[in-house]
C-alpha positions in Angstrom: 7.0 -53.6 -2.5 3.5 -54.1 -1.1 4.3 -51.7 1.7 5.3 -49.0 -0.9 2.1 -49.5 -2.8 0.1 -49.2 0.4 1.9 -45.9 1.2 1.1 -44.6 -2.2 -2.6 -45.4 -1.9 -2.7 -43.7 1.5 -1.2 -40.5 0.0 -3.8 -40.4 -2.8 -6.6 -41.0 -0.3 -5.4 -38.2 2.0 -5.2 -35.8 -0.9 -8.6 -36.7 -2.1 -10.0 -36.2 1.4 -8.4 -32.8 1.7 -9.8 -31.8 -1.7 -13.3 -33.0 -0.7 -13.1 -31.1 2.5 -12.1 -27.8 0.8 -14.8 -28.3 -1.8 -17.4 -28.9 0.9 -16.3 -25.7 2.7 -16.6 -23.7 -0.5 -20.0 -25.1 -1.3 -21.3 -24.2 2.2 -19.8 -20.7 1.9 -21.4 -20.1 -1.5 -24.8 -21.4 -0.2 -24.6 -19.1 2.8 -23.7 -16.1 0.7 -26.7 -16.7 -1.6 -29.0 -17.1 1.4 -27.8 -13.8 2.9 -26.9 -11.6 0.0 -25.0 -8.3 0.6 -24.4 -6.8 -2.8 -27.0 -8.0 -5.2 -29.7 -5.3 -5.2 -29.5 -1.5 -5.7 -30.1 -0.9 -2.0 -27.3 -3.2 -1.0 -24.9 -1.5 -3.4 -25.8 1.8 -1.9 -25.1 0.3 1.6 -21.8 -1.0 0.4 -20.7 2.4 -0.9 -21.9 4.2 2.2 -20.0 1.8 4.5 -16.9 2.0 2.3 -16.9 5.8 2.4 -17.5 5.8 6.1 -14.4 3.6 6.7 -12.2 5.4 4.2 -12.9 8.8 5.5 -13.0 8.2 9.2 -9.9 10.5 9.5 -7.3 12.1 7.3 -4.6 9.5 8.0 -6.9 6.7 6.9 -8.0 8.6 3.8 -4.4 9.3 2.8 -3.6 5.5 3.1 -6.2 4.8 0.4 -4.1 6.6 -2.3 -1.0 5.5 -4.2 0.9 6.7 -7.2 3.5 5.1 -9.5 5.9 6.8 -11.8 5.3 5.9 -15.4 6.7 7.7 -18.5 7.9 10.7 -16.5 4.5 11.1 -14.8 2.9 9.8 -11.7 -0.2 7.6 -12.3 -2.6 7.6 -9.3 -4.5 4.5 -8.2 -6.1 2.7 -5.3 -4.0 1.3 -2.5 -4.2 -2.1 -0.7 -5.8 -0.4 2.3 -8.7 0.8 0.1 -9.1 -2.7 -1.4 -9.3 -4.1 2.1 -12.0 -1.6 3.1 -13.9 -2.3 -0.1 -13.8 -6.0 0.5 -15.0 -5.6 4.1 -17.9 -3.4 3.1 -18.8 -5.6 0.0 -19.2 -8.7 2.1 -19.5 -12.4 1.1 -15.9 -12.3 -0.2 -13.2 -14.9 0.2 -9.6 -13.7 -0.3 -6.1 -14.9 0.3 -2.5 -14.3 -0.8 0.6 -16.4 -0.8 4.2 -16.6 -2.0 4.5 -19.2 -4.8 8.1 -18.7 -5.7 11.3 -17.4 -4.1 14.0 -17.4 -6.8 17.6 -16.1 -6.9 16.6 -12.6 -8.3 12.9 -12.2 -7.5 9.8 -13.5 -5.6 6.4 -14.2 -7.0 3.2 -13.7 -5.0 -0.3 -14.7 -5.9 -3.5 -13.0 -4.6 -6.9 -14.6 -5.1 -10.4 -13.2 -4.5 -13.8 -15.0 -4.8 -17.1 -13.3 -4.7 -19.1 -16.1 -3.1 -22.5 -14.4 -3.8 -22.1 -14.0 -7.5 -19.5 -16.8 -7.9 -16.9 -14.5 -9.6 -13.3 -15.1 -8.9 -9.9 -13.8 -9.9 -6.2 -14.6 -9.2 -3.3 -12.2 -9.8 0.4 -12.7 -9.7 3.0 -10.1 -8.8 6.8 -10.4 -9.2 9.2 -8.3 -7.1 13.0 -8.1 -7.3 15.1 -9.2 -4.3 18.5 -7.9 -5.6 20.0 -4.4 -5.3 21.4 -2.3 -8.0 24.6 -4.2 -7.9 22.9 -7.5 -8.4 23.5 -8.6 -4.8 20.7 -10.7 -3.2 18.9 -9.2 -0.2 19.4 -10.6 3.2 16.7 -12.8 4.8 14.9 -9.9 6.5 14.7 -7.8 3.4 13.4 -10.8 1.4 10.7 -11.3 4.0 9.7 -7.6 3.8 9.6 -7.9 -0.1 7.5 -11.0 0.1 4.9 -9.3 2.4 4.8 -6.3 0.1 4.3 -8.5 -3.0 1.6 -10.5 -1.3 -0.3 -7.3 -0.4 -0.1 -5.9 -3.9 -1.3 -9.2 -5.4 -4.2 -9.3 -3.0 -5.2 -5.7 -3.9 -5.1 -6.4 -7.6 -7.3 -9.5 -7.2 -9.9 -7.7 -5.0 -10.1 -4.8 -7.4 -10.7 -7.1 -10.3 -13.6 -8.8 -8.6 -15.4 -5.8 -7.1 -16.4 -3.7 -10.1 -14.3 -0.5 -10.5 -17.4 1.6 -10.9 -18.6 0.7 -7.4 -15.2 1.4 -5.8 -14.8 4.8 -7.5 -17.0 6.8 -5.2 -15.1 5.4 -2.2 -11.8 6.4 -3.7 -12.9 9.9 -4.6 -14.3 10.5 -1.1 -11.0 9.3 0.4 -9.0 11.5 -2.0 -11.0 14.6 -1.2 -10.6 13.9 2.6 -6.9 13.3 2.2 -6.0 16.5 0.3 -8.8 18.8 1.6 -8.6 18.4 5.4 -9.0 21.0 8.1 -5.5 22.2 7.8 -4.7 25.1 5.5 -3.1 24.5 2.1 0.1 26.1 3.3 0.3 23.9 6.3 -0.3 20.7 4.3 2.4 21.7 1.8 4.9 22.1 4.5 3.9 18.9 6.2 4.2 17.1 2.9 7.8 18.2 2.5 8.6 17.2 6.1 7.3 13.7 5.5 9.5 13.2 2.5 12.5 14.8 4.2 12.3 12.0 6.9 12.8 9.6 4.0 15.8 11.5 2.7 13.9 13.1 -0.1 14.2 16.9 0.0 12.4 19.8 -1.5 14.2 20.0 -4.8 13.3 16.5 -5.8 9.7 16.8 -4.6 9.1 20.0 -6.6 10.8 18.4 -9.7 8.4 15.4 -9.5 5.3 17.7 -9.7 7.0 20.2 -12.0 6.5 23.2 -9.7 9.1 25.9 -9.2 8.1 26.8 -5.6 6.3 25.1 -2.7 3.5 27.7 -2.8 2.5 26.6 -6.3 1.8 23.0 -5.2 -1.9 22.2 -5.9 -4.4 19.8 -4.4 -3.9 17.5 -7.3 -0.1 17.6 -6.7 -0.7 16.7 -3.1 -2.8 13.7 -4.1 0.1 12.6 -6.3 2.7 13.1 -3.6 0.6 11.3 -0.9 0.2 8.4 -3.3 4.0 8.3 -4.0 4.6 8.4 -0.2 2.3 5.3 0.3 3.9 3.5 -2.7 7.3 4.0 -1.1 6.2 2.8 2.3 4.6 -0.4 0.8 7.7 -1.0 -1.3 5.9 -0.7 -4.7 8.6 1.7 -5.8 12.0 2.9 -4.4 12.5 6.5 -3.3 14.9 6.9 -6.3 12.3 5.6 -8.8 9.6 7.9 -7.3 11.8 10.9 -7.0 14.9 10.7 -9.3 17.9 12.5 -7.9 18.8 15.9 -9.4 22.1 17.6 -9.8 21.5 20.7 -7.6 19.7 18.9 -4.8 20.2 20.6 -1.4 19.8 19.4 2.2 16.8 19.0 4.4 14.2 21.7 4.5 14.3 24.5 7.1 10.8 23.6 8.2 11.9 20.1 9.2 14.9 21.5 11.0 12.5 23.8 12.9 10.3 20.9 13.8 13.3 19.1 15.2 14.0 22.0 17.6 16.4 23.8 15.4 18.8 20.9 15.1 20.3 19.9 11.8 18.1 17.4 10.0 19.9 14.6 8.3 19.8 10.7 8.3 20.9 9.2 11.6 24.2 7.6 12.1 25.0 4.7 14.4 24.3 5.6 18.0 28.0 5.5 18.9 28.7 8.1 16.2 26.0 10.6 17.2 26.7 13.7 19.1 24.4 16.0 21.1 23.8 18.3 18.2 22.0 15.6 16.2 18.3 14.7 16.8 17.7 11.6 19.1 15.6 8.6 18.2 12.8 9.9 20.3 12.8 13.3 18.5 12.7 11.7 15.1 9.9 9.4 16.1 7.9 12.4 17.5 8.3 14.4 14.3 7.5 11.4 12.1 4.3 10.7 14.0 3.2 14.4 13.7 4.0 14.4 10.0 2.1 11.2 9.2 -0.9 12.5 11.1 -1.0 15.7 9.0 -0.1 14.4 5.6 
């Protein structure tokens, strides 16, 4: 009995020591942040925005990664991506942030993101829940659960960061990234075609893309439409939405676009089969990787 009591006291002391250590580390971080402020005065705020814009617009691919869109009520709502949040935090400075998985259940996972502005002592924590079952209710395998956990953690971290750094300060960075992403050196016609090619590689073809932005033809896609489509592309890649949620299937959907087929050297563009089922008329893994890299660079 005495031994059990001793063990219990040791556990309490160990926990107290860990809490004291974490508290001391936080106190030192706050003291250092107040001694070397990075976003208190007007000049520092201007520096933050200038650095954020420089990072977000370093090239078109980086700028495009700053956008995301989510389908809501039949429309696509545009927002700021986790990549933009990371750049904003880096430029803002004196930020402590972290994310973790706090629950893995039978049907979903829960992630928590936390952000602490050490200089102003403002903090926020956000939770994000993501499903780990398919349409039939079957649970994902371990690899898919891990991918979903990583996506949920990234989203939770983004939400926490963007609740600590004032939205009014992040807005100029977002607008600069948006302008760079949709108004690059390529002509509008080229960007329209590349956009369709990027989605075709995901199995989303022209009919569904046009239906999402409510345009009858490719030539009528505007810069605002491109921003929406780029955002949906990023949201699918980060698993915030599924391709079916972003681009609902339509009855008269056709096959891959001719432009993608041309990019693949005239070969028929369609999802790959297992290697043993492929024949010489289908694109190889190397051909698909080459085209996907080109598309992502121009999107």
